[in-house]
C-alpha positions as CSV (number, residue, x, y, z in Angstrom):
1,M,8.7,-78.9,196.2
2,D,5.8,-76.5,195.5
3,L,4.9,-73.5,197.7
4,A,2.1,-75.3,199.5
5,T,4.5,-78.1,200.6
6,V,7.1,-75.5,201.8
7,K,4.3,-73.8,203.8
8,A,3.4,-77.2,205.3
9,V,7.0,-77.8,206.4
10,I,7.3,-74.4,208.0
11,L,4.0,-74.9,209.8
12,G,5.2,-78.3,211.0
13,V,8.4,-76.7,212.5
14,I,6.3,-74.0,214.1
15,Q,3.9,-76.6,215.5
16,G,6.7,-78.8,216.9
17,L,8.5,-75.9,218.6
18,T,5.5,-74.1,220.0
19,E,3.5,-77.2,221.1
20,F,5.9,-77.8,223.9
21,L,7.6,-74.4,224.4
22,P,4.9,-72.5,226.3
23,V,3.9,-70.0,223.6
24,S,0.8,-71.7,222.1
25,S,1.1,-73.8,219.0
26,S,-2.5,-73.2,218.0
27,G,-2.1,-69.5,218.3
28,H,1.1,-69.5,216.2
29,L,-0.5,-71.7,213.6
30,V,-3.5,-69.3,213.3
31,L,-1.1,-66.4,212.9
32,S,1.1,-68.2,210.4
33,Q,-1.9,-69.3,208.3
34,H,-3.0,-65.7,208.1
35,L,0.4,-64.6,207.1
36,F,0.5,-67.3,204.4
37,G,-2.9,-66.2,203.1
38,I,-4.7,-69.4,204.3
39,K,-8.1,-67.8,205.0
40,K,-10.0,-71.0,205.9
41,P,-8.9,-72.7,209.1
42,E,-6.9,-75.9,208.3
43,V,-8.3,-77.8,211.3
44,F,-7.4,-81.3,210.1
45,F,-3.9,-80.2,209.1
46,D,-3.5,-78.7,212.5
47,V,-4.5,-82.1,214.0
48,V,-2.0,-84.0,211.8
49,L,0.7,-81.7,213.1
50,H,-0.4,-82.4,216.6
51,L,-0.1,-86.0,215.8
52,G,3.5,-85.3,214.9
53,T,4.2,-83.8,218.2
54,L,2.4,-86.7,219.9
55,T,4.9,-89.0,218.2
56,A,7.7,-86.8,219.6
57,V,6.2,-87.3,223.1
58,C,6.1,-91.0,222.7
59,L,9.7,-91.1,221.6
60,V,11.0,-89.1,224.6
61,F,8.7,-90.8,227.2
62,R,8.7,-94.3,225.7
63,R,9.8,-95.9,229.0
64,D,7.0,-94.1,230.9
65,I,4.5,-95.1,228.3
66,A,5.6,-98.8,228.4
67,A,5.3,-98.8,232.2
68,L,1.8,-97.1,232.0
69,A,0.7,-99.7,229.4
70,A,1.7,-102.5,231.7
71,E,-0.3,-100.9,234.5
72,L,-3.3,-100.6,232.2
73,L,-3.2,-104.2,231.3
74,H,-3.0,-105.1,235.0
75,L,-5.9,-102.7,235.9
76,P,-8.8,-105.2,235.6
77,K,-7.2,-107.4,238.3
78,V,-6.6,-104.5,240.6
79,V,-10.1,-103.1,240.2
80,R,-11.7,-106.4,241.2
81,G,-10.5,-106.0,244.8
82,R,-11.0,-102.8,246.8
83,D,-8.0,-103.6,249.1
84,S,-5.7,-104.2,246.2
85,L,-6.9,-101.0,244.5
86,A,-6.0,-98.9,247.6
87,A,-2.7,-100.6,248.0
88,A,-1.8,-100.1,244.3
89,W,-2.6,-96.4,244.7
90,R,-0.3,-96.1,247.7
91,E,2.5,-98.3,246.7
92,R,2.8,-98.3,242.9
93,P,3.9,-94.9,241.5
94,N,3.1,-95.9,237.9
95,F,-0.4,-97.1,238.8
96,R,-1.0,-93.8,240.6
97,L,0.3,-91.9,237.6
98,L,-2.0,-93.9,235.3
99,V,-5.1,-93.1,237.4
100,L,-4.1,-89.4,237.6
101,I,-3.8,-89.3,233.8
102,L,-7.2,-90.8,233.4
103,A,-8.6,-88.4,235.9
104,G,-7.0,-85.4,234.2
105,T,-8.4,-86.5,230.8
106,I,-12.0,-86.2,232.1
107,P,-12.3,-82.4,232.3
108,T,-10.3,-81.9,229.1
109,G,-12.7,-84.2,227.2
110,L,-15.8,-82.5,228.7
111,I,-14.6,-79.0,227.7
112,G,-13.7,-80.2,224.2
113,F,-17.1,-81.9,223.7
114,I,-19.2,-79.1,225.1
115,F,-17.4,-76.1,223.8
116,Q,-15.8,-77.5,220.6
117,D,-17.7,-75.4,218.1
118,F,-17.2,-72.2,220.0
119,L,-13.5,-72.7,220.5
120,E,-13.0,-73.8,216.9
121,S,-14.6,-70.5,215.8
122,L,-11.7,-68.6,217.5
123,F,-9.3,-70.1,215.1
124,A,-10.5,-67.6,212.6
125,S,-9.8,-64.6,214.9
126,T,-6.3,-63.1,215.2
127,F,-7.7,-60.7,217.8
128,A,-8.8,-63.5,220.1
129,V,-5.3,-65.1,219.6
130,G,-3.7,-61.8,220.7
131,L,-5.7,-61.6,223.8
132,A,-5.1,-65.2,224.7
133,L,-1.4,-64.8,224.3
134,L,-1.4,-62.0,226.8
135,V,-3.2,-64.3,229.2
136,T,-0.6,-67.0,228.6
137,G,2.2,-64.6,229.3
138,S,0.7,-63.5,232.5
139,I,0.3,-67.0,233.8
140,L,3.9,-67.9,232.9
141,F,5.2,-64.7,234.6
142,L,3.6,-65.7,237.9
143,T,5.6,-68.9,238.0
144,R,8.6,-66.9,238.9
145,L,7.1,-66.6,242.4
146,I,7.2,-70.4,243.0
147,K,10.0,-71.6,245.2
148,D,12.1,-74.7,244.7
149,G,10.8,-78.1,245.9
150,G,7.3,-79.5,245.7
151,R,5.3,-82.7,246.1
152,G,6.4,-85.9,244.3
153,I,4.2,-88.6,242.9
154,T,3.1,-89.9,246.3
155,G,1.7,-86.4,247.1
156,F,0.0,-86.0,243.7
157,R,-3.8,-86.0,244.4
158,A,-6.8,-86.7,242.2
159,V,-8.0,-83.1,242.7
160,D,-4.7,-81.9,241.3
161,A,-5.1,-84.0,238.2
162,L,-8.7,-82.6,237.7
163,L,-7.5,-79.0,237.9
164,I,-4.6,-79.6,235.5
165,G,-7.0,-81.4,233.1
166,L,-9.3,-78.3,233.4
167,A,-6.3,-76.1,232.4
168,Q,-5.6,-78.4,229.4
169,G,-9.2,-78.1,228.3
170,L,-9.1,-74.3,228.4
171,A,-5.9,-74.5,226.3
172,I,-8.0,-75.6,223.3
173,T,-8.4,-71.8,222.9
174,P,-5.8,-70.6,220.3
175,G,-3.3,-68.4,222.0
176,I,-3.5,-70.3,225.3
177,S,-0.5,-72.6,225.6
178,R,-1.3,-76.1,226.6
179,S,2.1,-76.9,228.0
180,G,2.3,-73.5,229.7
181,F,-1.1,-73.8,231.3
182,T,-0.7,-77.4,232.5
183,I,2.8,-77.1,233.8
184,S,2.1,-73.8,235.5
185,T,-1.1,-75.2,237.1
186,G,1.0,-78.1,238.4
187,L,3.5,-75.8,239.9
188,F,0.9,-73.5,241.4
189,L,-0.6,-76.6,243.1
190,G,2.8,-77.4,244.6
191,L,4.0,-80.2,242.5
192,D,7.7,-80.9,241.9
193,R,8.9,-79.1,238.7
194,E,10.0,-82.3,236.9
195,L,6.8,-84.1,237.8
196,A,4.7,-81.2,236.6
197,A,6.4,-81.2,233.2
198,R,6.3,-85.0,232.9
199,Y,2.6,-85.2,233.8
200,S,1.9,-82.4,231.3
201,F,3.5,-84.3,228.4
202,L,1.9,-87.6,229.3
203,L,-1.5,-85.9,229.7
204,S,-1.3,-84.5,226.2
205,I,-1.4,-88.0,224.7
206,P,-5.1,-88.8,225.2
207,A,-6.0,-85.2,224.4
208,I,-4.2,-85.2,221.0
209,L,-5.6,-88.6,220.2
210,G,-9.1,-87.4,221.0
211,A,-8.7,-84.3,218.8
212,L,-7.5,-86.4,216.0
213,I,-10.6,-88.7,216.2
214,I,-13.0,-85.8,216.5
215,Q,-11.5,-83.9,213.5
216,F,-10.8,-86.8,211.2
217,E,-13.7,-85.9,208.8
218,G,-12.0,-82.6,208.1
219,V,-9.5,-84.2,205.7
220,A,-11.8,-83.6,202.7
221,A,-11.7,-79.8,203.3
222,S,-7.9,-79.5,203.4
223,S,-6.0,-77.5,200.8
224,F,-2.8,-79.6,201.4
225,D,-2.0,-82.8,199.5
226,L,-0.6,-86.0,201.0
227,L,3.1,-85.0,200.5
228,A,2.5,-81.8,202.4
229,F,0.8,-83.7,205.2
230,G,3.7,-86.1,205.4
231,L,6.5,-83.6,205.4
232,G,4.6,-81.3,207.8
233,F,4.2,-84.3,210.1
234,L,7.9,-85.2,209.9
235,A,8.9,-81.6,210.6
236,A,6.6,-81.5,213.7
237,V,8.1,-84.8,215.0
238,I,11.7,-83.5,214.8
239,S,11.2,-80.0,216.1
240,G,8.8,-81.3,218.8
241,W,11.4,-83.7,220.0
242,L,14.0,-80.9,220.3
243,A,11.5,-78.6,222.0
244,I,10.7,-81.3,224.7
245,I,14.3,-81.7,225.6
246,L,14.8,-78.0,225.8
247,L,11.7,-77.4,227.9
248,L,12.6,-80.1,230.4
249,K,15.9,-78.3,231.1
250,I,14.1,-74.9,231.4
251,V,11.5,-76.2,233.8
252,R,14.2,-77.9,236.0
253,R,16.0,-74.5,236.2
254,G,12.8,-72.7,237.1
255,D,13.0,-70.4,234.1
256,L,9.5,-70.9,232.7
257,H,8.6,-67.3,233.3
258,Y,11.0,-66.0,230.7
259,F,8.6,-67.0,228.0
260,A,6.1,-64.5,229.3
261,Y,7.9,-61.6,227.6
262,Y,7.7,-63.4,224.2
263,C,4.0,-64.1,224.6
264,W,3.3,-60.5,225.6
265,L,5.3,-59.2,222.7
266,V,3.5,-61.4,220.1
267,G,0.2,-60.8,221.7
268,L,0.5,-57.0,221.6
269,V,1.8,-57.0,218.0
270,T,-1.1,-59.3,217.0
271,L,-3.6,-57.0,218.6
272,G,-2.0,-53.9,217.0
273,L,-2.0,-55.5,213.5
274,T,-5.6,-56.6,213.9
275,I,-6.9,-53.3,215.2
276,Y,-5.3,-51.4,212.3
277,G,-6.6,-53.8,209.8
278,I,-3.2,-55.3,208.7
279,S,-4.1,-58.8,209.9
280,G,-7.2,-60.9,209.5
């Protein structure tokens, strides 16, 4: 196994752990690539690693995905009648969840489409990553003020989905944690802890698929070979699966805010190294 392949595996593990633990996978990948001497952003490789974590989500939430797929197939029949649509929204939790995921995907897609070039340019700046990690830490720290309890799926509104989708769109910025921002936003809006985490994971599926489609042409510019892609992907799947299980337990306990200290530490170190010319 050559050095490039070893780097790919390490980056895959980092991606899997940090995609779901609220510390920003994109931010850590940017920092890791700078440490490894990868000067040109490996955007397509990053997307492949995100596809690995997407696979992990599908494995953990396979029952939810199957139920949502059944609702999606049934959707044309429901849409044809206004009364049946309203009844499905009130009485069928999985249908409600499907609609909320579709609603949350809208602001994420708009932000990605409009600000894609600008946000991608930040992948080359470790200074921007450091600042964004400080923001992530501050958002996570505020979740300690949230009390137990919250609204379940029947109290989950469309406006809540749009705001969480907006948070996910902003998390395209490297250093802003997607899971941290979306789960925290759900908690701030008054959602039940487990529902906020579950919705965050399921909402990531269309976002990652969209990123993969948009960045597919970048494969020609990658410095990694097919073996590195494959092993990096596998490393992201395994570590991502473990991270999801761990984060679900942490969110249920209400301990999300403990990750703030890590984000602040890494953010401050990154800013210090950048200012003094040690990093890129």
